[in-house]
FIKOL-143123 format. One record per residue: residue number from 0; chain; x, y, z of N, C-alpha, C in turn. Coordinates in pm, 1 decimal, padded with zeros to 6 digits. Layout:
- NUM_A_X_Y_Z_X_Y_Z_X_Y_Z
...
end
This chain:
- 0_A_09640.1_03430.0_-05013.2_09500.1_03421.6_-04967.8_09437.8_03272.9_-04922.0
- 1_A_09404.9_03267.8_-04835.7_09328.9_03132.7_-04818.1_09264.7_03071.8_-04920.6
- 2_A_09295.0_02928.7_-04930.2_09186.8_02847.8_-05052.2_09058.3_02821.4_-04981.0
- 3_A_08953.7_02777.8_-05057.2_08863.1_02767.2_-05002.6_08823.6_02681.5_-04848.9
- 4_A_08972.4_02595.7_-04829.2_09003.5_02434.2_-04742.2_08998.5_02494.8_-04638.0
- 5_A_09117.4_02614.4_-04635.4_09175.6_02695.7_-04519.5_09087.0_02786.5_-04511.8
- 6_A_08966.4_02852.8_-04576.6_08863.1_02927.2_-04562.4_08721.3_02847.2_-04434.4
- 7_A_08718.3_02708.6_-04497.5_08618.9_02591.0_-04402.0_08665.2_02641.3_-04306.5
- 8_A_08844.2_02629.7_-04280.7_08889.9_02528.5_-04153.2_08848.3_02686.9_-04082.3
- 9_A_08866.6_02776.7_-04093.9_08909.0_02919.0_-04010.7_08748.5_02916.2_-03957.4
- 10_A_08644.3_02931.4_-04026.8_08557.4_02924.6_-04006.8_08494.0_02776.5_-03906.1
- 11_A_08519.8_02676.8_-03903.0_08508.3_02600.7_-03828.2_08584.3_02639.3_-03669.2
- 12_A_08725.3_02629.8_-03682.3_08817.2_02670.9_-03579.1_08690.7_02765.6_-03469.6
- 13_A_08650.4_02885.5_-03565.2_08552.8_03026.6_-03519.9_08430.8_02922.4_-03425.6
- 14_A_08400.6_02853.1_-03483.8_08239.5_02780.9_-03452.1_08308.7_02709.2_-03320.4
- 15_A_08408.7_02641.1_-03346.0_08424.6_02534.5_-03204.7_08494.7_02639.2_-03093.8
- 16_A_08508.3_02778.0_-03088.0_08591.0_02892.0_-02975.9_08457.0_02920.6_-02919.9
- 17_A_08372.0_02984.8_-03075.7_08242.2_03034.2_-02943.8_08127.2_02948.3_-02964.7
- 18_A_08140.3_02826.1_-02928.0_08021.6_02717.2_-02968.5_07923.6_02818.1_-02844.2
- 19_A_07976.0_02837.3_-02759.3_07851.5_02863.9_-02605.6_07875.1_02999.6_-02602.0
- 20_A_07881.9_03064.6_-02706.4_07865.9_03261.9_-02722.2_07777.5_03324.5_-02752.4
- 21_A_07618.6_03343.1_-02692.9_07524.8_03407.0_-02802.9_07529.8_03523.1_-02801.1
- 22_A_07533.8_03580.0_-02869.0_07483.8_03753.2_-02894.8_07386.4_03779.2_-02911.6
- 23_A_07329.0_03913.3_-02881.7_07195.8_03972.3_-02862.8_07116.4_03960.3_-02966.3
- 24_A_07192.0_03956.5_-03075.7_07108.1_03935.5_-03206.2_07103.5_03810.4_-03265.7
- 25_A_07167.5_03738.0_-03228.5_07185.4_03536.3_-03211.5_07027.8_03534.9_-03084.3
- 26_A_07044.6_03576.9_-03051.8_06941.1_03541.1_-02973.9_06804.1_03544.3_-02977.4
- 27_A_06793.6_03697.5_-03003.0_06636.3_03744.2_-03077.1_06645.7_03698.9_-03205.4
- 28_A_06699.4_03671.5_-03292.2_06695.2_03555.5_-03436.9_06629.3_03436.6_-03390.8
- 29_A_06602.3_03383.3_-03304.6_06546.3_03267.7_-03278.6_06447.0_03271.4_-03238.9
- 30_A_06371.7_03383.1_-03240.3_06199.7_03391.1_-03226.3_06166.1_03432.8_-03402.3
- 31_A_06249.4_03381.5_-03484.6_06275.0_03417.9_-03640.7_06129.2_03538.8_-03664.7
- 32_A_06173.5_03647.0_-03612.1_06106.5_03760.1_-03647.2_06168.7_03832.7_-03706.9
- 33_A_06169.1_03883.9_-03813.5_06276.1_04022.2_-03894.5_06224.9_04132.9_-03847.0
- 34_A_06098.7_04173.8_-03764.8_06079.2_04274.8_-03753.4_06196.7_04303.5_-03601.0
- 35_A_06176.0_04189.0_-03481.1_06260.1_04241.3_-03411.0_06448.4_04260.3_-03405.4
- 36_A_06440.2_04144.3_-03508.5_06602.4_04170.3_-03605.5_06619.0_04272.1_-03609.8
- 37_A_06556.9_04339.4_-03647.0_06557.5_04457.5_-03726.6_06588.7_04599.1_-03631.0
- 38_A_06458.4_04582.2_-03519.5_06493.1_04685.4_-03424.7_06608.7_04692.2_-03311.9
- 39_A_06619.7_04570.9_-03297.9_06740.4_04468.5_-03199.1_06886.9_04529.7_-03266.1
- 40_A_06834.7_04517.4_-03434.3_07037.0_04527.8_-03492.6_06984.6_04680.1_-03487.4
- 41_A_06918.5_04776.6_-03478.9_06932.8_04939.5_-03498.1_06943.7_05008.0_-03312.7
- 42_A_06907.4_04890.9_-03239.5_06943.6_04921.3_-03119.7_07153.7_04889.4_-03068.3
- 43_A_07157.6_04807.2_-03159.6_07306.2_04733.1_-03095.1_07385.2_04854.8_-03206.2
- 44_A_07328.3_04938.1_-03281.8_07472.9_05001.1_-03297.4_07524.7_05107.3_-03171.8
- 45_A_07651.5_05112.5_-03169.7_07721.0_05184.7_-03109.8_07672.5_05167.7_-02926.3
- 46_A_07669.0_05004.5_-02959.4_07597.7_04991.7_-02783.5_07679.7_04847.2_-02751.5
- 47_A_07740.0_04857.4_-02708.9_07748.5_04700.4_-02568.8_07635.0_04633.4_-02635.7
- 48_A_07704.1_04512.2_-02608.5_07599.1_04288.2_-02644.4_07502.6_04349.4_-02548.4
- 49_A_07525.9_04334.2_-02415.1_07447.9_04296.6_-02273.7_07395.0_04426.0_-02279.8
- 50_A_07416.8_04557.5_-02345.0_07333.2_04640.1_-02342.6_07200.3_04625.6_-02389.6
- 51_A_07235.7_04600.8_-02520.3_07160.6_04553.1_-02659.7_07088.1_04477.0_-02559.2
- 52_A_07078.5_04355.3_-02557.5_07015.3_04233.9_-02515.0_06887.3_04294.3_-02401.5
- 53_A_06935.3_04415.1_-02344.7_06864.1_04437.9_-02203.1_06749.5_04551.3_-02276.7
- 54_A_06833.3_04593.6_-02350.2_06751.7_04704.9_-02372.5_06576.0_04636.3_-02507.7
- 55_A_06656.4_04560.3_-02545.5_06576.6_04497.4_-02646.0_06418.3_04378.2_-02575.6
- 56_A_06500.0_04323.0_-02511.0_06396.7_04262.2_-02400.0_06286.4_04331.2_-02368.5
- 57_A_06321.0_04455.1_-02265.0_06245.5_04523.2_-02205.4_06149.0_04598.8_-02352.2
- 58_A_06175.2_04659.0_-02470.7_06088.1_04681.4_-02520.6_05976.5_04639.8_-02632.2
- 59_A_06047.3_04488.8_-02619.2_05935.6_04371.2_-02679.4_05862.1_04315.0_-02586.9
- 60_A_05892.0_04361.4_-02443.4_05748.9_04346.6_-02376.5_05683.3_04433.4_-02334.1
- 61_A_05712.0_04525.8_-02372.2_05612.8_04672.1_-02408.4_05527.8_04626.5_-02533.3
- 62_A_05643.7_04627.5_-02653.9_05555.8_04643.2_-02773.7_05692.5_04565.5_-02885.9
- 63_A_05585.1_04471.0_-02962.0_05677.1_04399.8_-03028.0_05653.8_04405.1_-03171.2
- 64_A_05529.7_04471.2_-03189.7_05544.1_04449.6_-03331.1_05484.2_04630.8_-03445.6
- 65_A_05505.8_04634.2_-03516.3_05450.7_04777.0_-03548.5_05406.8_04883.2_-03517.4
- 66_A_05247.9_04831.6_-03510.7_05112.1_04850.3_-03502.6_05153.1_04922.2_-03287.9
- 67_A_05173.8_04844.4_-03242.3_05227.2_04812.9_-03085.9_05335.9_04941.9_-03088.7
- 68_A_05424.4_04948.6_-03129.0_05550.2_05066.6_-03101.5_05472.7_05201.7_-03130.0
- 69_A_05388.7_05228.2_-03261.3_05403.8_05356.5_-03331.3_05294.1_05412.6_-03174.9
- 70_A_05187.5_05315.1_-03133.0_05117.6_05357.6_-02996.6_05173.2_05390.2_-02911.4
- 71_A_05335.7_05393.8_-02901.8_05410.9_05433.8_-02789.7_05491.1_05625.2_-02812.7
- 72_A_05483.5_05696.8_-02767.3_05526.8_05802.6_-02779.8_05667.6_05800.9_-02705.1
- 73_A_05767.8_05886.4_-02828.6_05907.1_05929.4_-02809.6_05959.8_05918.2_-02698.1
- 74_A_05935.4_05976.5_-02630.1_05949.1_05954.5_-02464.4_05968.3_05766.0_-02422.6
- 75_A_05825.4_05706.6_-02446.9_05845.5_05621.3_-02340.0_05915.4_05503.1_-02454.5
- 76_A_05952.7_05510.5_-02509.4_06041.8_05471.2_-02623.1_06139.9_05396.3_-02562.5
- 77_A_06216.6_05608.4_-02524.4_06348.6_05614.2_-02476.6_06347.1_05553.6_-02352.9
- 78_A_06267.1_05559.8_-02277.5_06293.0_05500.0_-02139.9_06267.1_05357.9_-02202.6
- 79_A_06273.1_05321.5_-02249.9_06237.2_05136.8_-02223.3_06399.0_05112.0_-02315.5
- 80_A_06450.2_05169.4_-02387.3_06580.3_05113.3_-02437.5_06699.5_05193.9_-02393.1
- 81_A_06636.2_05331.3_-02316.4_06772.0_05382.2_-02225.4_06926.8_05242.3_-02160.5
- 82_A_06986.6_05246.4_-02153.5_07113.1_05352.6_-02156.6_07131.0_05339.2_-02317.1
- 83_A_07066.2_05257.3_-02422.4_07184.9_05220.8_-02590.3_07233.7_05377.7_-02598.7
- 84_A_07367.6_05356.3_-02707.7_07404.5_05448.0_-02747.0_07277.6_05557.7_-02844.8
- 85_A_07298.4_05678.7_-02857.5_07188.2_05787.9_-02911.7_07046.4_05736.7_-02908.6
- 86_A_06992.0_05667.7_-02805.7_06885.4_05670.8_-02766.1_06809.2_05791.6_-02830.8
- 87_A_06800.4_05854.0_-02795.5_06675.6_05983.3_-02836.0_06711.6_05928.2_-02999.4
- 88_A_06779.0_05972.2_-03074.5_06781.8_05948.4_-03221.3_06713.9_05820.1_-03267.8
- 89_A_06734.1_05726.6_-03229.4_06746.4_05553.3_-03231.3_06538.7_05558.5_-03142.7
- 90_A_06465.1_05619.2_-03084.0_06369.8_05646.7_-03065.7_06279.7_05674.7_-03180.1
- 91_A_06321.1_05753.5_-03231.1_06243.4_05859.8_-03298.6_06260.5_05748.4_-03419.9
- 92_A_06390.1_05696.4_-03445.9_06390.1_05614.1_-03599.3_06294.4_05522.3_-03569.1
- 93_A_06342.7_05427.6_-03500.4_06224.0_05365.4_-03412.1_06038.1_05315.2_-03488.5
- 94_A_06034.0_05464.0_-03451.3_05898.0_05503.9_-03437.2_05843.9_05496.6_-03599.7
- 95_A_05967.9_05602.5_-03711.1_05949.7_05628.2_-03834.8_05946.4_05477.8_-03898.4
- 96_A_06034.6_05395.3_-03862.0_06062.3_05263.8_-03968.7_05902.6_05174.5_-03946.1
- 97_A_05875.4_05202.7_-03824.0_05744.6_05109.0_-03785.0_05623.8_05148.2_-03870.3
- 98_A_05591.4_05334.5_-03856.0_05519.0_05390.0_-03930.0_05507.1_05350.2_-04128.7
- 99_A_05643.7_05366.4_-04142.5_05687.3_05278.5_-04290.1_05644.3_05117.3_-04297.9
- 100_A_05656.8_05095.8_-04216.4_05623.5_04947.8_-04251.0_05480.0_04933.7_-04290.5
- 101_A_05422.8_04983.8_-04137.3_05251.7_04968.7_-04174.7_05214.0_05053.2_-04305.3
- 102_A_05269.2_05114.8_-04342.1_05237.6_05239.9_-04424.4_05222.5_05167.8_-04644.1
- 103_A_05393.8_05149.8_-04629.1_05441.5_05083.6_-04749.2_05446.4_04949.1_-04705.2
- 104_A_05440.2_04795.2_-04623.7_05470.8_04687.9_-04662.8_05382.5_04609.8_-04551.2
- 105_A_05285.6_04666.7_-04542.6_05184.0_04556.8_-04477.2_05191.7_04581.5_-04350.4
- 106_A_05305.0_04633.8_-04267.8_05360.2_04554.1_-04168.8_05445.6_04461.3_-04180.5
- 107_A_05467.6_04444.7_-04237.9_05559.3_04330.7_-04264.4_05734.6_04413.4_-04287.7
- 108_A_05861.1_04313.5_-04272.8_05964.1_04366.2_-04277.2_06002.8_04339.0_-04448.2
- 109_A_06058.4_04401.7_-04530.6_06081.9_04321.0_-04654.7_06166.2_04278.5_-04644.1
- 110_A_06256.3_04170.7_-04744.4_06283.1_04067.3_-04755.2_06434.4_04082.5_-04828.4
- 111_A_06438.3_04227.1_-04926.8_06484.9_04255.8_-05024.4_06602.6_04310.1_-04998.6
- 112_A_06715.2_04308.6_-04994.1_06860.6_04413.1_-04957.7_06806.3_04559.6_-05008.6
- 113_A_06765.5_04555.8_-05100.5_06715.2_04697.7_-05208.7_06667.6_04755.2_-05115.2
- 114_A_06482.3_04679.0_-05071.4_06408.2_04741.1_-04956.6_06401.7_04785.5_-04897.5
- 115_A_06500.1_04744.0_-04829.0_06542.0_04723.4_-04676.6_06628.6_04824.7_-04681.7
- 116_A_06725.5_04900.3_-04765.5_06763.1_04998.2_-04763.9_06726.8_05102.8_-04794.2
- 117_A_06603.0_05174.7_-04826.4_06497.7_05209.8_-04835.6_06456.6_05280.5_-04746.6
- 118_A_06490.0_05163.5_-04586.3_06424.6_05235.4_-04459.1_06545.5_05307.4_-04402.3
- 119_A_06495.4_05453.7_-04302.5_06555.5_05537.5_-04313.8_06636.7_05485.2_-04214.2
- 120_A_06773.0_05549.9_-04206.2_06818.2_05455.8_-04113.1_06950.4_05315.6_-04104.6
- 121_A_06863.0_05255.1_-04215.6_06941.5_05182.5_-04252.2_07049.8_05139.2_-04368.4
- 122_A_07178.7_05098.7_-04340.6_07281.7_05092.5_-04410.5_07283.9_04930.6_-04456.4
- 123_A_07346.2_04939.7_-04492.2_07401.7_04790.0_-04540.3_07433.4_04699.0_-04416.5
- 124_A_07467.6_04737.8_-04370.9_07491.7_04597.7_-04261.3_07414.8_04545.1_-04197.6
- 125_A_07346.0_04677.4_-04145.9_07209.2_04631.0_-04073.9_07108.4_04599.9_-04167.6
- 126_A_07112.2_04632.1_-04274.7_07024.0_04521.9_-04411.8_07063.3_04390.5_-04430.4
- 127_A_07144.5_04352.6_-04398.7_07261.1_04228.2_-04449.0_07216.7_04145.0_-04341.5
- 128_A_07222.3_04216.7_-04213.4_07189.3_04130.3_-04059.8_07065.9_04081.1_-04073.9
- 129_A_06913.7_04201.6_-04082.0_06800.4_04129.9_-04167.3_06782.0_03990.0_-04225.9
- 130_A_06845.1_04053.5_-04340.5_06873.7_03937.7_-04409.7_06908.1_03793.3_-04359.2
- 131_A_07031.9_03779.5_-04336.0_07067.4_03692.3_-04281.8_06982.8_03647.1_-04127.3
- 132_A_07006.9_03685.0_-04003.7_06953.4_03636.8_-03894.6_06787.2_03644.5_-03873.7
- 133_A_06690.7_03744.1_-03945.3_06549.3_03759.8_-04008.9_06500.0_03652.7_-04026.0
- 134_A_06547.4_03624.5_-04182.0_06502.4_03566.5_-04290.2_06592.6_03434.7_-04292.3
- 135_A_06724.2_03418.5_-04255.0_06823.6_03305.7_-04297.8_06836.9_03253.6_-04421.3
- 136_A_06858.4_03386.1_-04482.8_06901.8_03393.7_-04629.8_07029.0_03385.8_-04635.6
- 137_A_07114.4_03410.6_-04710.5_07245.5_03432.7_-04767.9_07251.2_03548.8_-04780.0
- 138_A_07373.2_03620.5_-04685.7_07423.9_03791.2_-04671.3_07552.5_03811.1_-04626.5
- 139_A_07617.6_03947.8_-04640.0_07726.8_03948.2_-04545.8_07733.2_04008.9_-04474.1
- 140_A_07710.4_04062.8_-04390.6_07728.4_04225.6_-04290.2_07818.9_04194.9_-04221.2
- 141_A_07886.3_04342.4_-04268.4_08050.9_04402.2_-04203.7_08020.2_04515.3_-04167.1
- 142_A_08036.1_04493.9_-04046.8_08089.8_04603.7_-03899.5_08252.9_04606.7_-03947.9
- 143_A_08252.9_04688.8_-03866.9_08426.8_04724.4_-03807.4_08481.3_04586.2_-03822.4
- 144_A_08463.5_04534.9_-03709.9_08533.0_04398.5_-03665.7_08582.7_04304.4_-03811.4
- 145_A_08479.0_04299.7_-03878.5_08464.4_04198.4_-03983.6_08541.0_04239.6_-04057.3
- 146_A_08550.1_04399.6_-04117.5_08687.1_04427.6_-04128.7_08772.9_04476.0_-04137.8
- 147_A_08799.6_04481.3_-04040.6_08907.6_04460.4_-03959.5_08975.0_04322.8_-03993.5
- 148_A_08912.7_04240.0_-03957.5_08954.5_04114.0_-03968.7_09000.2_04062.4_-04060.9
- 149_A_08895.2_04021.1_-04189.1_08883.8_04052.0_-04270.7_09072.6_04043.2_-04367.9
- 150_A_09046.0_04188.1_-04331.1_09223.7_04239.2_-04397.2_09331.0_04224.5_-04318.9
- 151_A_09341.4_04188.6_-04160.1_09470.3_04128.4_-04112.7_09503.5_04034.0_-04153.6
- 152_A_09345.2_03886.3_-04157.0_09406.8_03795.2_-04236.5_09440.6_03766.2_-04393.4
- 153_A_09427.4_03832.8_-04466.8_09478.2_03903.7_-04576.2_09348.7_03849.6_-04665.4
- 154_A_09250.3_03787.2_-04654.6_09140.9_03748.0_-04715.8_09115.1_03893.0_-04839.9
- 155_A_09135.9_03999.9_-04778.0_09092.1_04117.5_-04882.9_09198.0_04260.2_-04886.4
- 156_A_09190.2_04268.8_-04927.5_09235.0_04433.7_-04953.5_09174.3_04543.3_-04908.1
- 157_A_09137.7_04570.0_-04901.6_08998.5_04723.6_-04861.2_09070.4_04826.8_-04781.6
- 158_A_08980.5_04894.0_-04848.0_08956.5_05008.5_-04717.0_08831.7_05094.6_-04631.0
- 159_A_08681.0_05054.6_-04650.5_08586.3_05040.6_-04604.1_08543.3_04879.6_-04605.1
- 160_A_08429.4_04928.9_-04512.5_08341.1_04789.1_-04483.7_08263.7_04733.5_-04601.9
- 161_A_08219.3_04862.5_-04633.4_08137.7_04811.6_-04795.8_08226.9_04732.7_-04900.6
- 162_A_08356.9_04803.4_-04931.0_08419.9_04716.5_-05049.9_08451.7_04579.7_-04953.7
- 163_A_08517.8_04559.3_-04821.9_08518.7_04458.2_-04780.6_08334.3_04369.7_-04780.1
- 164_A_08280.8_04440.4_-04831.6_08177.1_04288.5_-04827.8_08122.9_04269.7_-04955.4
- 165_A_08188.2_04374.0_-05039.0_08176.9_04330.4_-05173.2_08268.9_04207.8_-05233.8
- 166_A_08381.3_04226.9_-05172.5_08542.9_04159.5_-05180.9_08538.7_03990.9_-05132.5
- 167_A_08394.5_03949.3_-05021.9_08378.6_03884.3_-04956.1_08289.3_03780.0_-05025.8
- 168_A_08170.7_03879.8_-05084.4_08094.8_03816.2_-05157.9_08165.3_03690.0_-05297.3
- 169_A_08274.5_03816.3_-05303.1_08330.0_03729.4_-05465.7_08415.4_03586.3_-05368.9
- 170_A_08468.8_03592.8_-05234.6_08565.5_03459.5_-05231.8_08558.9_03362.3_-05127.0
- 171_A_08499.3_03429.4_-05046.0_08367.4_03333.9_-04958.3_08254.7_03249.1_-04981.6
- 172_A_08314.6_03131.0_-04971.9_08164.9_03012.7_-04973.8_08032.3_03032.5_-04964.4
- 173_A_07942.9_03029.8_-05040.0_07803.0_03110.1_-04969.7_07734.7_03065.8_-04856.1
- 174_A_07780.2_02956.0_-04795.8_07751.8_02821.7_-04725.3_07792.4_02899.9_-04573.2
- 175_A_07888.9_02995.0_-04575.5_07938.1_03036.7_-04484.4_07911.7_03208.7_-04438.7
- 176_A_07887.3_03243.1_-04535.6_07796.1_03410.2_-04512.5_07675.9_03389.5_-04404.4
- 177_A_07568.9_03322.2_-04391.1_07492.9_03346.7_-04267.3_07589.0_03357.3_-04144.9
- 178_A_07659.0_03239.6_-04116.2_07705.3_03291.1_-03961.1_07888.9_03363.9_-03967.4
- 179_A_07947.6_03416.4_-04071.8_08020.8_03472.9_-04071.2_08026.4_03620.4_-04037.1
- 180_A_07899.3_03656.9_-03986.0_07914.4_03818.2_-03946.1_07954.4_03720.0_-03744.9
- 181_A_07879.1_03707.1_-03754.2_07888.2_03686.7_-03554.0_08020.6_03614.5_-03566.2
- 182_A_08051.5_03503.3_-03613.0_08156.8_03471.1_-03591.6_08333.6_03586.7_-03564.3
- 183_A_08321.6_03654.1_-03651.6_08354.0_03721.5_-03673.7_08393.5_03883.6_-03537.7
- 184_A_08268.6_03880.4_-03547.8_08206.7_04024.2_-03410.1_08281.8_03949.1_-03274.9
- 185_A_08270.5_03814.9_-03274.3_08285.3_03823.9_-03168.9_08407.7_03758.2_-03164.6
- 186_A_08534.8_03740.3_-03216.5_08625.8_03717.2_-03211.0_08704.7_03868.1_-03237.3
- 187_A_08609.2_03975.8_-03325.9_08713.4_04076.9_-03294.4_08676.1_04148.4_-03144.7
- 188_A_08547.3_04097.1_-03071.1_08563.0_04148.9_-02949.3_08625.6_04101.9_-02829.3
- 189_A_08654.0_03981.6_-02848.6_08738.0_03895.2_-02708.4_08862.3_03905.3_-02772.5
- 190_A_08915.0_03880.8_-02859.1_09077.0_03851.1_-02931.3_09063.1_03973.7_-02988.9
- 191_A_09122.1_03977.2_-03157.2_09161.1_04039.2_-03287.1_09101.9_04149.7_-03233.3
- 192_A_09096.2_04224.2_-03118.0_09098.4_04388.8_-03072.9_09176.9_04446.8_-03228.9
- 193_A_09082.2_04572.7_-03206.8_09185.9_04665.2_-03273.7_09315.5_04721.6_-03240.1
- 194_A_09319.7_04734.5_-03120.3_09489.4_04701.6_-03089.0_09558.2_04639.5_-03015.7
- 195_A_09657.3_04595.7_-03044.8_09743.0_04488.2_-02973.1_09636.5_04342.2_-02971.8
- 196_A_09635.5_04285.6_-03044.6_09541.7_04191.6_-03036.3_09618.6_04066.2_-03015.0
- 197_A_09542.3_03961.3_-02968.1_09560.4_03874.5_-02808.9_09625.7_03728.5_-02923.7
- 198_A_09679.8_03718.8_-02997.6_09704.7_03649.0_-03123.0_09788.3_03533.7_-03071.2
- 199_A_09840.2_03558.0_-02939.7_09848.6_03400.0_-02842.7_09758.2_03282.9_-02845.7
- 200_A_09683.2_03329.9_-02813.0_09556.8_03216.8_-02749.4_09477.2_03250.2_-02870.6
- 201_A_09477.7_03290.3_-03042.6_09386.4_03265.6_-03121.7_09417.6_03177.0_-03242.3
- 202_A_09272.2_03094.1_-03249.6_09216.5_02985.3_-03265.0_09272.9_02949.3_-03409.1
- 203_A_09275.0_03115.8_-03515.4_09314.8_03124.1_-03670.1_09421.2_03161.0_-03685.2
- 204_A_09539.6_03158.5_-03562.7_09640.4_03261.7_-03593.8_09710.4_03169.2_-03719.3
- 205_A_09720.3_03048.1_-03789.6_09797.8_02988.1_-03814.0_09711.6_03036.7_-03956.0
- 206_A_09631.9_03096.5_-03980.5_09601.0_03135.8_-04139.6_09595.4_03308.2_-04148.9
- 207_A_09665.2_03353.0_-04044.8_09656.8_03532.9_-04015.3_09787.8_03554.7_-04090.5
- 208_A_09787.6_03649.3_-04189.6_09886.7_03677.5_-04191.2_09955.7_03843.8_-04115.2
- 209_A_09863.5_03881.0_-04041.8_09875.0_03951.9_-03900.5_09934.8_04120.8_-04070.7
- 210_A_09846.1_04148.2_-04137.4_09859.5_04294.3_-04183.6_09794.2_04356.8_-04086.1
- 211_A_09897.7_04445.6_-04122.3_09897.4_04589.3_-04034.7_09882.0_04589.3_-03873.6
- 212_A_09934.7_04483.9_-03840.0_09947.9_04453.7_-03693.8_10082.3_04486.0_-03639.5
- 213_A_10090.5_04607.6_-03596.8_10215.6_04627.0_-03475.5_10325.1_04565.6_-03334.5
- 214_A_10180.2_04553.1_-03300.4_10217.2_04485.3_-03166.6_10071.0_04410.1_-03157.8
- 215_A_10129.5_04295.0_-03123.3_10037.2_04209.2_-03073.7_10061.1_04068.7_-02946.0
- 216_A_09972.1_04069.9_-02876.0_10007.6_03961.8_-02749.2_10029.0_03825.6_-02754.1
end
């Protein structure tokens, strides 16, 4: 397992590699609006980044607050967010969460993990992304990319993303928590792919144990 100095180096090398790459969620986070981050995160599930970016922009141009969203019909939201994955389900989910925020949180997105997890359809990954990108507070969001790469590197030995989150909380310096998800997601999409990762061009290959990797390029 890498020590703290090596973890610092891993994060730094990934920052340098993806310095000019901005994800859809990272772009939305610049608005400093937790609601936009929450909705964009919901749209991003099972959806390509470029599709999320366009759908979010189109939706927020029409409605960017809980009050404005609930004035739209489900069909109107579907048309605005299409072709994100599961857009029928997500349209209803966006309306329901917006109604809950109005009724129970004075239209504000809650700042704690426990409160966010009470919102229908919000899991630990989404809740942590809202905390890190919406409120710029420490949190570790773990999706399939973060889970896979953390295990490949030998940082953790876990079977589920949730187990990975808790394991990373124990070993990863808090100063890296906010950026960790975004860096590992980009790395997982571009280089450390699920099958036959591009190890020959990986900036952090010197720190990788290649756990579970049978073939690589």
